[in-house]
Each structure stands twice: as structure tokens, then as C-alpha cells.
N, C-alpha and C positions, 0 to 999 in steps of 0.2 A: 157863229157870226149872228144867227137869229137870236139865240139865248143872250149874247151880249148886248144886242139892240134893245131887247125887252128890259133887261137890267138897268141899262143906261137910263131909260125913260122912268122906271120905278125906284131908281136909287134914292132920291130925296125921302121918299116914303119908306122905305125898307132898312136903310142903314141904321144899325144899331138896335135893331130889333131883337128881343129876348124870345128864346125858345119856351113856350108854354106847355108843352106836353103832347102826348099822343093824340089826343082827341081834337087838337087844332088843326092837324094836317099839314102842319108847316114843313116838316121834314120831308113829306111827300111832293110838295111843289118845289120844283128845280129853282125858281126865282127866290121864294122866301127861304129855301133852304140855304142858299149861297150866303144870305145876310144874317141868318141865325145860326151859322155853323159854329162859331165861337161859343155862344151860349149852349148849343147842343153837346159840344164836347166837355164843356164845364160841368154840365150836369145841374144847372141851377134850377130847373124845375124839380129834380129829385131831392135837391138839398132843402128847398122850401117846403116840400111835402113832408119830408123826414121830421124837419123841426116842428112843423105844425101838429103832426100825428103822434110825435114821440115814439114811445115803445109800443103804440098801437099800430105803428105803419107797417105794412107788410114788406117782406124783402123786394127790393127792386134794383136792378143792376143795367147799366148801359155800358157796352164795350164797343170801342170804334177802333177800325183798322185802317190805317192811312198807308196805301200801297202807292205812294206818290199820288197827291191830291188829285192832279189832272188826269190820272191814268186809272186808278182804282181806288174807291173807298168802300169799306163794309160796316155795317152797324147792327148790333145784336141788343135786343131789349128782352130782359128776363124777369118775369114777375112770379113771385112765389105764392102759393096757395095755402090754405089753412091745413090742408092734408099733408103738407111736406112737399109735394110736388110743385109743379109750376108750368108755365108756359114760355116759350122761346120764340120771338119773331127776328127773323134774319132778313137784312136787306143788303144788297150789293149792286154797286154801279161801276162801270168801266168809263172808258172815254165815250163822249157822245157819238151815238151811232145813228146817223140819218136813215139807215135801212129801216129802223124801227118807226120812223115817221111814214115812210113809204108804204109799209105793211099795214099799219094802223090807220092811215090816212091823215089829211091835214086838219081833222077835226080836234086832234090833240097836238098842238104846236109843240108841247114839251116831251113828246114821247122819247127822243133819242136822250133824254138826260134823266128820265125816271128810274126809280129803284127797281130792280128784280127783287121779288118778295117770297118768303116762305114762313110757315108757322109750323111749330111742333109741340106736342105735350110731353111734359117731363115728368117722370115718375119720382117718388120720393129718393129713391137710391140714386138716379141720375141727377137730381137737384143737389143732394149732398156731395157727388161726385164733382159737380162744378164748383161748388162753393170752396171744396177742400183745394182743388187746383187752383182756384183764384187766390186764395189765402196763401198757399205755398209758393205764389208768384210774387208775394210782397203786399198784396191788397190787405189795407186795414193797419199796416204798420207805420203809415205817415207817408205822405207824398213826397217824392224826390225833388227837394227845393231847388229851383235855378236850373232844372232840366229844360233844354231847349228842344222844341218841336218844330222842325223844319217841315213845310208842306211838300218839298221835294225828296223827303226821306221816307222811312219805312218805321212805323211806330204803332203801338196801342195805346189807347187811354181807357180807363175804366172810372166809373162813378157809381156809386151805389148807397142804399140805404139797408142798414141791418140793425135790429132791435133799436130803433130810434137814434143810430148813429150814422151820420153820412161819412163817407170815405172816398178818397180819389187817389189814382195811382197812375203812373205812365211808364211805358218800356220802349226804349229806342234801339232799333237794331244796330249791333256792333260787327264790323267786318262780315256783314251779310247775313248774320244771324240772330234770332230772337229767342234763344233757348229760354230764357226766363220766363217767358209767357206760356207757363205750362198749361193754361186753360185753352189755348188756341186749338189743339186738336179736338177737345170736346165740341167746341163751337163749330168747327168745320164738319164734324160728323153729324151734326143736326141742322146743317145748312142744306137747304133744297132750293136755293136760288138759281142754281144752275150755272152760275159765273165762277170759272175756275180761279182758285185763290192766287193771288200773285206774290209769290215768296220774295223775302227781301234780297236784295242784291248789294254786292259791294259796289259803291258809287265813287266816281272820280270827280275832280273839280269840274269837269266839263259837264258830267251828269247833274250837278247841282246848279248849273247855270239856268235861270228863269227862261232863256230863249233857246235852250239846247234842243235841237231837232231830234224826236223820238219817232217811235213807230206810229203814234196818233198824229203825225203831221206836223210836230212841233209845238212847243209848250206856249201857253199863254203868259206872258210875264204879269199880268193882273192876278193870277193865281199863285204867285209865290209869297209866302208869308211864313212867319215864324211865331210861335206861341212860346210862352214860358211858364213852367210850373210854379205856383206860388201859394203858401198856405195849403188848404185843402181843395185846391183847383187850379185854375189858370188866371195868372195875374198880370200877364203881359202879351201885348199883341203888337207885332212889328210888320209894317208894310202890307196890311190885310187888304187884299184885293185892291 
């Protein structure tokens, strides 16, 4: 309720904001994150940097897992280094937990909705392993046009820059499985956030209802939205927040 009240006040200022990259801190602030989420998933900042730097652009990937938006989201940012290795930043967030506010005190009003984070260095062989798994999953072959990404579903999206080329891809769970996302195990092995991975589940029509009562006390209908893959990115947004 606290987050909803704050976002209601700031909505006119934040609606339509574009995500501008890691240095802005937008993804770390729960309020701005909500209103830049579409842009964050679309990888617009990576796309722009990739186009500007061309073949001089270092490898940069962003992979985001939607484990039902109001229950769990995870984001992985990977930057390549001249050595062939790289760095991996993992973020994970479950449903808002007010106990975080109690522990950290009222000085951080957004504590219940902040990411849990970890960082890991990747060796050259590990970076090659990740890139191989990503490409085996379909990345770089052209985005799956028209694929619908429902916030109440389980899916991965990936955006990235390789050798001056921007690519986008998405994978949606089918029958509770995401076998095509072969990079998933690699990311989870290097994830030190401490938040257990919420695996895909088979969903019923009731599960997909925006007001279906769940373990987190019931879904917020304002968090029900659908994205559509178009071109090398996301080209459609329905009922966003």
C-alpha cells in the first residue's frame, strides 16, 4: 500500500520514462523501476550504445526472468572484458516483504521492494560457456515475432550487443517448462542473491486472473500487463500498470 501511494503521487512525472542504464540507478529504485520496466526489458539503452559504438562496443547482455511479475523477478547484467572474461551482476526480488522495513528501519521506505544483489567475476571459459548456451537457446537468430509476454506467466527475455550488433529474444514457459532457455542453469550457478529461484508452473485460467489470491496475499490488478515481441525488441504494451 505504501509503494502504491507513492507511485500514485509520482505517476505524472514517471510515466513513460526510458531506462538510461546502470549508472542512473533507475532499476534500483522501486518507484522508477516500475515505470521504466518496459524500457528495461526492451534493452533500449543497450541498443543505443551498441549502435553508437559499432564494432568497438564491448559485449553486454541483459537477461530478465519473470516468475509472475508480482511474485518474483530476476535480472542479470553481463559485461564482457577485453581479456575475454567478464562480470555478472545478479538481482532478484520477491513479493514486497515488510519485514525488511522493520529490520532496516523507516529510513529506507522502499526496503521491502528493493533488489537482493550479488556480483561475480567470469573467466574467459565461463564467458564462452554463457555465450554458447545463450546462442544454443536461439539468441541471435531473430526475435520471435508476435510472442506475447503476460506478466502473470513465466518467461525470460534477453537483449544484448555483440560485435556491434543488437539482438533480442524471449522464451515463454510451456506446460510449466522452460527447457529452451539453456543459459538458465549457468545464471543460477553464478547467482548469489540468496533468493530461491521460482520455477515455472502449469497455470490454470484462475492462476492467470489478475485478482487471483496467491501466497503473497492476492495479486494487484494494476500489475497485470502484456508485452508483445516486435522487431528486435518489444513493440506492444497492453494494460500496463
